[in-house]
N, C-alpha and C positions, 0 to 999 in steps of 0.2 A: 468412596470409590475409588475404585482401584482402576489405572491403565494397565494397558498392555504393557507398559514400560520396565520394562526389570534389568535389574543385575544381573554380573556373572552371577550365576548360582542357582537363579531363577527366584530371586528373591524379590517381590513385587516393590517399586517405590512407594505406589498406597498416598500417592498425595493428589491433590487436587490440580490441574493445571498451574489457577492463578496462583497458587500459596510454591512455586515452585520456582529452578532459574531459569528465567526467563531470555530468549536472543530474540531481536528483534532486526527484519529484515527489509531493505529497499535496495534497487537496483535502476540503476538510470537508465534510460533508454526506450524500451515497445513496454514494458510493465508502466512507466513512469510518464502520464503524459501529466502537463503544466508542471511537471517537477514538485508534483508535488508528495509522493511515498517518501522518495529521497528529503526534499525538504522537511517532512516531519521529522524523519530521523537525526537530520541534520540538530533537528534543535533540542531533540531531546540528549545527543550526545551533549549540547553544549551547555544543558542544565546539569549530566550526572558526571563525577570525579572518574573518568574513564580514561584507559591508557590501552593501545596498539597492545594486540597480543600475538596477532599473525597478518602477515599481508599474504596474499596469494599472487604469486610470480605473474605477473604479464603475460612477459612472455613468451608463455605456455597458453594460455586463452585469448590472445588478442589478436585480431588483424588492425596492423595499424593506419592501414590505410582507408578503413573504416569508421575504427573509431583512434583519431590522433591524436599524440601527445600534445600538449599544449602549452606557449611558452607563456611566463607569469615574471612577477614581481616578488622577491622577499620580504619579510620585516626591515631587513636589511637594504635593501632596494636593489638587492643580486640577482641577476635574471636568471633563473631555472627554469628546467622544462619537468613539467608535471604530467607521467605518465599515468591511462588507463587502469585500474587495478579494484582488488576488492580491498576491504579492512575490516577484521574483526574485533574489536574492541572491549575489556572487562574491567570490572571492577579494579581504580587504579592501584589501590591500596592491597591490593591481591585476598584482603579478607574481605571475601563475601556474606551476605548478609545470614543471620542465624536463621538456620534449617525450623521448619515451623510445620506442626500437626496439621493435618488437613481442617480442623474441626477451629485453629484457631484464627484469629484476627492477622493478619498480614498489617505491620507497621509501614509506612510511607520510607521510613530509615531502612527499616532492614530491606524493603523490598527493594526500592532503589541500590544496596548492596549486590544484588541478584539479577539485576538485567546486562545484558550482555548487549551488542549492535553490530550488526554484520552493510557496512553502507559499499558500493561498488556500481560499475560497470556492468551490461551485460555482457557477458561473454562473448567471443564471434568463433568459437570451437571446441572439442575439447569435454561439453559439457558432463560427461561423465564421469571423470578425473577431479572437473574443477569440483563437482557436488560433493566425490569423494574427501575431496580435502576441506573442504567447508564442515562436512560432517564427523571427521575425526576429529578438530578442532573445538565442536561444542560436544561430542562425548569428554575430550579432555578433561573441558572445563565444567562438566555435572551439568548442561544442559538438559533441562527437564520438557521443554514446550519450546516450540517456535513461532514467533507471531510474523507472517508475510504484510507487507503495504505494500500495495499495489495501487494505478489510478488507470481509467481508461476512459476515449473517449465514447460520447455516449448524445444520444438525444436527449436536454434537456437543457432548459433556461438555466440564465445565470442568474435571473433574480427570486429565485426561488432555494432554501438551506440544501448545500448540495448533499446526495444521497451516500454514506456509505453500509455497502451490504457485507455481515459477515460471513463466512462460512467456516467449514472444516471438514472434514472426510472422517475427522474420527470419530466414532460415534459417541465415546463416552465424554468427549468435547463439550459436542451439541450438547448433550444431556443437562452436563452442569452448566451452556451458559444460553440455554435456550435457543439455538442456530442450527439452521436447517443445511444440508449439507447442495452442493452445486449442479446444478443440471448441466451446465455447460459443455460441451463438446465439440471440440476441433483445433487449430493451434492453439501452441500455448510458448510462454515463456521461461525463464530460470527458473522465476517463482514457484510456478507447477513442479520441473524437474527438481526442485532443491523439496516442497513441500511432499512428494511421492517416496522420494529417496529415504524422508525423513520417518515417515509414518512405515516405513517400510524396515525400518531401522528402531522399533516402537519410544518413539521421540513424534508426542501428540503438535498436531498444525492448528495453527486457526491461520483463516488472510482476511484480510479488510480492502475491498478495493472500493476506491471512492468516482465516482461518476464524473468527471470533467464536461463542459460543454465542448463540443467537438467543433464551433465555428467561431472559437477563440484558442486554438490549441494550439498557435505559434507563441504564446506566451505565457509564463508561469503564473500559475493559480495560485494564489494567496488564500482565495475562499477555499477552496478544495484542500491543501494545505491545513488551514484551520480544521476543515471536520474532520481530517485524521486526527488531529492532535488530541482533540478533546475524544474522540471514540478510542485513542489509543490511553487519555489519560484516566478512562473511567474502567479500561481492564488492566492497568499492572499497576494502578494502586500509588503514581505519585501526580506532584503538583509540575506542570510544565508552562514555567509563565509564557505567554503570549508576545512580552514584548512589543514589536507595533505592526505586531502581524494583523491586528482586529483595522487597524487604520488601513496597510496598503488592500486587506481584503475590499472593505468598502472603496476605496478607493478606484481600485481595478474594475468594481459591479460599477459605480459611476463612468466610470472611463467605456465600458463596454453602453452604458446609455446612451451615454453621448454621440458613438458613431451609430448607434440604432436609429437617433436622432435623426442622420443625416441621411438614412438609406430607407427608404418604405420598405422593401422588398425584406431588409433584413428586419426592420420591425416587425412585419405580419410576420415572419416566418418564428421569431420569438414569440409571440402569440400565440400563436398553434399551441409551442411548446409547453405555456403558461398553462393554457386550456387543459390541452390531457395530461400534468400533472397534476392540476387541482382533480381534473376526473378522480385518478387514480387516488390521490390523498385523501378524496371522500369520506368520510361515515358510512355514509348511505354508498357510498358505490359497492355492487356486486360483480362478482367476475364474468358473468355477460357483458352489464354494461362498462365494464374497461374493456372488453373484447373491442364492443362495437365502435367507443372511442378512438382505441389503436387504428384500427379500420378505415374510420373515417381520417384520421391524419396522413396515412399513408393515400389515403385517393386524392387527399389534396396536395400532396406532395408529385402525385401522376406514380408513385410503385404501386403494384399488387399486393396483394393479400399476403402473397407468397415468399415477397423479396424485402422484409426492413431494413435487411443490414443489421449486420456483427457487432455491437456494440465494442472498441476496445480494441477488433481487429479488423479495422480498418473497412471496417462496412458501412461509413457515412464519409461521405466526401465534406472536409473540411468550408466553412464559408472562406468566400471568396470575392471581395468587390466588386461588382459592374465596373467595365475601361468607359 
């Protein structure tokens, strides 16, 4: 399978998406409900032997009244200021994993040497110039594919597995990985802007979105981070140690169960979400049955069939305890 990604002179790279040099990207902010996406990329960073290869100058792209610098102590106990920024990491040794034929199996060690990371805060301005800077670094590093991680607030129950939806605007990637193209229309974040520019530059992309229960959006969501890690691990072909993440995910769910146990309204709402999710997931569910269940759920909420709210774009009000 040949992608549209061609080197100067018109020679196609001729490699599949997963066997090339991949950049994994996540941004704090609008795209990062429950800090799930950035949490997943930071776990990958801790596992790989990577070093900084580029820092995007925060002075050009951030409104410090919106994304303020923070005061912290470093390892030596000295107070430092940490400014919002975006950092690109690459293999620390400088020796990338071996190039592989499209039909060859990629070893975990070789693939780990072909992973680049971008972690940052969503910029406040200058998105086009910011995107150009990022892609220039990616092209110089020989990145042949980009994986974007995001997390959105959604009407989903915390008691069920966190759904991770993978989509791609690239037809070859969709064919290789059996993905669908997103049908979403509406406001977008920096992930979509970068993905669009990358595709125009003939760098194929893939996006993974984790669905985070909107009624617990204020707290980090280790369960959503774990879901993204599991999905990403199977994609990039390296083992990512979970550390304490499994225990943290269980404690997160237990804590919400405890809160729901003290609030009948919240418990009833979660039960409705569970019923809707189970109906959609059931093997015998038809499209008509799913639509009917969704309309019934909306009526219970007091919404009309035409006003479900858009997950991830502020369409759902977060759960607020009663006074």
